[in-house]
Each structure stands twice: as C-alpha cells, then as structure tokens.
C-alpha positions as CSV (number, residue, x, y, z in Angstrom):
1,M,91.4,88.3,102.8
2,G,89.1,86.9,100.2
3,F,89.5,84.7,97.2
4,E,87.6,84.6,93.9
5,L,87.7,82.0,91.2
6,I,88.2,84.1,88.0
7,A,89.1,81.5,85.3
8,E,88.5,77.8,85.0
9,G,88.6,75.5,82.0
10,E,90.8,73.3,79.8
11,I,93.4,74.4,77.2
12,T,94.3,72.3,74.2
13,S,98.1,72.5,73.8
14,T,99.5,72.9,70.2
15,P,103.0,73.5,68.7
16,T,102.2,77.2,68.7
17,P,101.8,79.0,72.0
18,Q,98.2,79.1,73.1
19,L,96.8,81.8,75.4
20,L,96.1,80.0,78.7
21,V,94.8,83.1,80.6
22,D,94.8,86.9,80.3
23,L,94.3,88.6,83.7
24,T,93.6,92.3,83.9
25,G,93.2,94.6,86.9
26,N,94.5,95.2,90.3
27,G,95.0,92.1,92.4
28,R,97.2,89.2,93.4
29,Y,96.7,86.3,91.0
30,S,97.6,82.6,91.4
31,G,96.5,79.4,89.7
32,Y,96.9,75.7,89.1
33,L,97.6,73.9,85.8
34,D,97.0,70.1,85.7
35,L,99.7,68.3,83.7
36,T,98.3,64.8,84.5
37,N,97.7,64.2,80.7
38,M,101.4,64.4,79.8
39,E,103.0,61.3,78.5
40,V,106.6,60.0,78.3
41,N,107.8,62.0,75.2
42,D,105.7,65.1,75.8
43,V,107.4,68.5,76.5
44,V,105.4,71.6,77.2
45,T,106.5,75.2,77.8
46,L,104.6,77.6,80.1
47,I,105.5,81.3,79.7
48,Q,104.3,84.0,82.1
49,Y,104.2,87.6,80.9
50,I,103.6,90.9,82.8
51,M,102.7,94.1,81.0
52,I,105.1,97.0,81.7
53,N,104.6,100.4,80.0
54,G,102.1,98.8,77.6
55,V,104.4,95.9,76.5
56,F,104.2,92.3,77.6
57,V,107.6,91.2,79.1
58,S,108.4,87.6,79.7
59,Y,108.6,87.0,83.5
60,R,109.3,83.2,83.6
61,T,109.6,80.4,81.1
62,Q,109.3,76.9,82.4
63,Q,109.5,73.6,80.5
64,Y,108.1,70.3,81.7
65,G,108.8,66.9,80.1
66,G,107.4,63.5,80.4
67,V,105.0,62.1,83.0
68,Q,104.9,64.3,86.0
69,S,105.3,62.7,89.4
70,D,103.4,65.8,90.9
71,P,101.2,66.8,88.0
72,L,99.4,69.7,89.6
73,L,101.5,72.8,88.8
74,Y,101.1,75.7,91.2
75,I,101.5,79.1,89.5
76,E,102.8,81.3,92.3
77,P,101.0,84.6,93.2
78,K,101.8,87.7,91.2
79,E,100.7,91.2,92.0
80,C,99.3,93.1,89.1
81,V,98.1,96.6,88.4
82,T,98.1,96.2,84.6
83,Q,97.9,92.8,82.9
84,I,99.3,89.3,83.2
85,K,99.1,86.6,80.6
86,L,100.3,83.0,80.4
87,T,100.8,80.9,77.3
88,L,101.2,77.1,76.9
89,Q,102.9,75.4,74.0
90,Q,103.2,71.7,73.2
91,N,106.9,71.3,72.1
92,T,106.8,67.6,71.5
93,G,104.1,65.0,71.5
94,P,100.5,65.4,70.3
95,S,98.1,68.1,71.4
96,R,96.6,67.4,74.8
97,L,94.0,68.9,77.2
98,Y,95.2,70.5,80.4
99,P,92.7,71.7,83.0
100,Y,93.4,74.9,84.9
101,I,92.0,77.3,87.5
102,F,93.0,80.9,88.4
103,I,92.3,82.7,91.6
104,L,92.2,86.4,92.5
105,E,93.3,87.1,96.1
106,S,91.5,90.3,97.3
107,D,92.0,92.4,100.4
108,N,88.7,94.1,99.9
109,D,87.3,92.4,103.0
110,L,90.2,93.8,105.0
111,S,89.9,97.2,103.5
112,D,86.2,97.4,104.2
113,M,86.7,96.3,107.8
114,L,89.5,98.9,108.2
115,Q,87.3,101.7,106.8
116,R,84.5,100.7,109.2
117,A,86.9,100.7,112.2
118,L,88.1,104.1,111.3
119,G,84.5,105.3,111.0
120,L,83.6,104.0,114.4
121,A,86.7,105.7,115.7
122,Q,84.8,108.8,114.6
123,E,86.6,109.6,111.4
124,N,84.1,110.8,108.8
125,Y,81.3,110.0,111.3
126,F,77.8,111.4,111.5
127,L,75.2,110.9,114.3
128,D,71.6,112.0,113.5
129,Q,68.0,110.8,114.0
130,T,68.6,111.2,117.7
131,V,65.9,110.1,120.1
132,Y,65.6,111.5,123.7
133,A,63.8,110.6,126.8
134,N,63.1,113.0,129.6
135,Y,64.5,112.1,133.0
136,Q,63.6,114.5,135.8
137,G,63.3,117.3,133.4
138,T,66.6,116.6,131.6
139,P,66.7,115.2,128.1
140,I,68.9,112.0,127.7
141,M,69.7,110.4,124.4
142,T,68.3,106.9,124.0
143,G,68.8,106.3,120.3
144,G,70.1,107.5,117.0
145,R,71.7,106.6,113.8
146,I,75.5,106.7,113.0
147,R,76.7,106.7,109.4
148,I,80.3,106.6,108.4
149,Y,81.6,107.9,105.1
150,S,84.5,107.2,102.7
151,D,85.4,110.9,102.5
152,K,85.0,114.0,104.6
153,A,83.1,116.0,101.9
154,S,80.2,113.5,102.0
155,V,79.7,113.5,105.8
156,G,76.0,114.3,106.6
157,T,74.8,113.5,103.0
158,N,73.5,110.3,101.5
159,N,76.6,109.9,99.3
160,N,79.6,107.5,99.9
161,V,78.1,105.9,103.0
162,I,80.3,103.0,104.0
163,A,78.0,101.7,106.8
164,T,75.0,102.6,108.9
165,Y,74.5,101.8,112.6
166,N,71.6,102.0,115.0
167,V,72.4,103.4,118.5
168,S,70.4,102.6,121.6
169,A,71.0,103.5,125.2
170,T,69.3,102.6,128.5
171,Y,69.5,104.4,131.7
172,S,68.6,103.8,135.3
173,Q,68.4,106.6,137.9
174,N,70.0,109.1,135.4
175,K,73.0,106.8,134.8
176,L,73.9,105.1,131.6
177,Q,73.4,101.3,131.9
178,T,73.8,100.0,128.4
179,Y,75.0,101.6,125.1
180,K,74.6,99.5,122.0
181,V,75.7,100.1,118.4
182,T,74.5,97.6,115.8
183,M,75.1,97.6,112.0
184,V,72.0,98.0,109.9
C-alpha cells in the first residue's frame, strides 16, 4: 500500500463556500484540515460532495464552532472512481486561513507485486536467451532470461512487459546445485 501527497496548502474561509479541494480519479482519498486558527465566535461549515451520474451530491455536512480542543480535523477516507470535492464556508467570524493536506492511498504497489507473483507462477511467462553448457555430451541450461507480461497476447514480444529476470544455474556431476532468478 502506498500513499501520495496530492494537495497541500491553505484556504481562506469566506461567507461564501470556497473550494477546498477537487479530487479526480480512481483512488481512496483522505486528508487533514487544521482548525487551529478558529476563535471563540467562529463557525465554519465543511461540505463533502461525491459525483454520481455527473452531478455532485452532498455526502456530509459538518459544522464546527469556537476554539477547537482538537483542532486537526481528519477527513475520513473515501473511495472514488469519479470526483470528490470539499468546500469550506466561514458562517460567523472574520475570514481566516486554514491549512490542509490531502492524501491518495494507492494499492499500485500491491497490484504490481501480485502481477509479478502471477508471472513467476508462469502465467504470461516467457523464457528466452537461454545459455547451455555441455556436460558429458549433454546440453544443460545454465542461464536465460524470463519476462512476464500483463496479457497473453504480448507474451514473447517487447510489449507490456511487467518485469524481466535473469536466470542462472550451476551444476555439479550432472546435478543441479543452484538455481537463481534475479530481477533486472
């Protein structure tokens, strides 16, 4: 599982809702909004929207008032395949600056590892550039290259290669002693 910082900055709150962040694309998004600058008579409203069928629909409306005892607001993760946006509005009190960060949680690392594992289990797998040694008149493989592919149509080509590995083998008295596969 990987994390990527996708938005960081400060928003100036006003009596009209201000766009805090607009997140587009597949992923799981979360964030933090720092309400430290709120004072006794301040009230702010945070609205979260998710796009459904091309229209933004309000998901959650939260109001915060006064000095916050725990001023760092955690915006819970939301899965998105379309678009998410958040707005912030200063209902009472003067405009203030509120720092924020937003994070994209990605499973690309996991997906890549799974594809490599499937490839090494010989799914969409291609061994070439083999090297042989002669042992008592019998050829024995001592090396080669393995490439794994994202789809079966590409196997044996230079297209859609997920990973490439070098293969080496050592023998003693016609018996395999070591067999090593290393990622290039």
